[in-house]
C-alpha positions as CSV (number, residue, x, y, z in Angstrom):
1,M,12.7,7.1,1.2
2,D,9.6,8.4,-0.5
3,A,6.7,6.9,-2.5
4,F,5.4,7.7,-6.0
5,I,2.0,6.4,-7.1
6,T,1.5,6.3,-10.8
7,P,-1.7,7.8,-12.2
8,E,-3.0,4.3,-13.1
9,A,-2.4,2.9,-9.6
10,R,-4.0,6.0,-8.2
11,R,-7.1,5.5,-10.3
12,E,-7.3,1.9,-9.1
13,I,-7.3,3.0,-5.5
14,D,-9.8,5.8,-6.3
15,A,-12.1,3.2,-8.0
16,L,-11.9,0.9,-5.0
17,M,-13.0,3.8,-2.8
18,V,-16.1,4.4,-4.9
19,F,-17.4,1.0,-3.6
20,R,-17.1,2.3,0.0
21,P,-15.1,-0.6,1.3
22,K,-15.5,-1.7,4.9
23,P,-12.8,-0.8,7.4
24,G,-9.9,-3.2,7.3
25,T,-10.2,-3.9,3.6
26,W,-6.6,-4.2,2.2
27,G,-4.7,-5.1,-0.9
28,V,-1.2,-5.4,-2.4
29,L,1.0,-2.8,-4.1
30,V,2.9,-3.9,-7.2
31,G,5.8,-1.9,-8.6
32,H,9.5,-1.5,-8.0
33,T,12.0,0.6,-6.2
34,R,14.5,3.0,-7.8
35,G,17.1,4.3,-5.4
36,F,15.2,5.5,-2.3
37,R,11.8,5.7,-4.1
38,F,8.9,3.2,-4.1
39,I,7.1,3.4,-7.5
40,V,3.6,2.0,-7.2
41,E,2.3,0.7,-10.5
42,K,-0.7,-1.3,-9.5
43,A,-3.0,-1.7,-6.5
44,F,-4.8,-5.0,-6.3
45,P,-7.5,-5.6,-3.6
46,A,-6.9,-8.8,-1.7
47,G,-8.6,-9.0,1.7
48,D,-11.3,-7.7,3.9
49,G,-11.5,-6.7,7.6
50,G,-11.7,-10.4,8.6
51,S,-8.3,-11.3,7.2
52,V,-4.8,-10.1,7.6
53,P,-1.7,-10.5,5.4
54,D,0.7,-13.2,6.5
55,E,4.1,-14.7,5.4
56,R,2.4,-17.4,3.3
57,L,0.5,-14.7,1.3
58,L,3.8,-12.8,0.7
59,A,5.4,-16.0,-0.7
60,G,2.4,-16.7,-2.9
61,L,2.4,-13.2,-4.3
62,D,6.1,-13.4,-5.0
63,G,5.3,-16.3,-7.3
64,V,2.8,-14.2,-9.2
65,W,4.8,-11.0,-9.3
66,P,8.5,-12.1,-8.7
67,G,10.2,-9.3,-6.8
68,R,7.5,-6.7,-7.7
69,M,5.3,-6.9,-4.6
70,I,6.5,-3.8,-2.8
71,G,3.8,-3.3,-0.1
72,L,0.2,-3.1,1.0
73,F,-2.6,-0.7,1.2
74,T,-5.4,-0.6,3.7
75,V,-8.7,1.2,4.2
76,R,-9.2,2.4,7.8
77,P,-7.0,-0.4,9.3
78,G,-7.7,-2.1,12.6
79,A,-5.3,-3.2,15.3
80,A,-5.0,-6.8,13.8
81,F,-3.8,-5.4,10.4
82,T,-1.3,-3.1,12.1
83,K,0.1,-5.9,14.2
84,A,0.3,-8.2,11.2
85,V,2.4,-5.8,9.1
86,R,4.8,-5.0,11.9
87,G,6.8,-8.1,11.5
88,P,9.9,-9.4,9.7
89,A,7.9,-10.6,6.6
90,W,7.0,-7.0,5.8
91,Y,10.3,-5.3,6.7
92,G,11.2,-2.7,4.1
93,K,7.8,-2.8,2.5
94,L,5.5,0.2,1.8
95,V,2.2,0.5,3.6
96,L,-0.4,3.0,2.3
97,R,-3.2,3.8,4.8
98,L,-6.4,5.3,3.5
99,T,-8.5,7.1,6.1
100,G,-11.3,9.5,6.2
101,P,-14.6,9.5,4.2
102,A,-14.8,7.3,1.1
103,R,-15.5,10.2,-1.2
104,S,-12.3,12.0,-0.2
105,P,-9.8,9.7,1.5
106,T,-6.6,10.8,3.0
107,M,-3.6,8.7,2.0
108,R,-0.5,8.3,4.2
109,A,2.6,6.3,3.4
110,F,4.8,4.3,5.8
111,V,7.7,1.9,5.5
112,V,8.1,-1.0,8.0
113,E,11.4,-0.5,9.7
114,Y,13.2,-2.2,12.6
115,K,14.3,-0.2,15.7
116,R,14.5,-2.8,18.5
117,N,11.0,-3.7,17.3
118,F,9.1,-3.3,14.1
119,V,7.6,0.1,13.5
120,E,6.0,2.0,10.7
121,E,8.1,5.1,9.7
122,K,6.2,7.8,7.8
123,V,7.5,8.6,4.3
124,P,6.4,11.4,1.9
125,L,4.2,10.9,-1.1
126,V,5.6,12.4,-4.3
127,P,2.9,14.0,-6.4
128,A,2.4,12.9,-10.0
129,A,3.1,15.5,-12.6
130,K,0.0,17.0,-14.3
131,E,-0.7,15.4,-17.7
132,K,-0.9,17.9,-20.6
133,A,-4.1,17.8,-22.6
134,R,-3.8,16.2,-25.9
135,E,-5.1,17.8,-29.0
């Protein structure tokens, strides 16, 4: 498995980071899978450090984006967030973790897997191709 973030979704994440979100801020990733690749098309901020994603949220988002909610992103996550996504509701979903300073965050991708318990397995990020300048 790997993850590809479209340039538009990357700009949405970069724009969020301009606001210097508090640790624990999180949101949803909308897109699709093709073969063994997650394709992230949209990043939508959804919660702050005081809330965590739950099964009810997943069901509600599936009503808004049927079958297109492929994961979550989080900014410097806390233990409560990590515990919340390591469960059956998020099995097979992509988790992007943004760490480091707000002006130059480091992005890491994980998939929630089950190996006697729920764990996050690291997956590579596929870089977007450089866009050619238009004349």
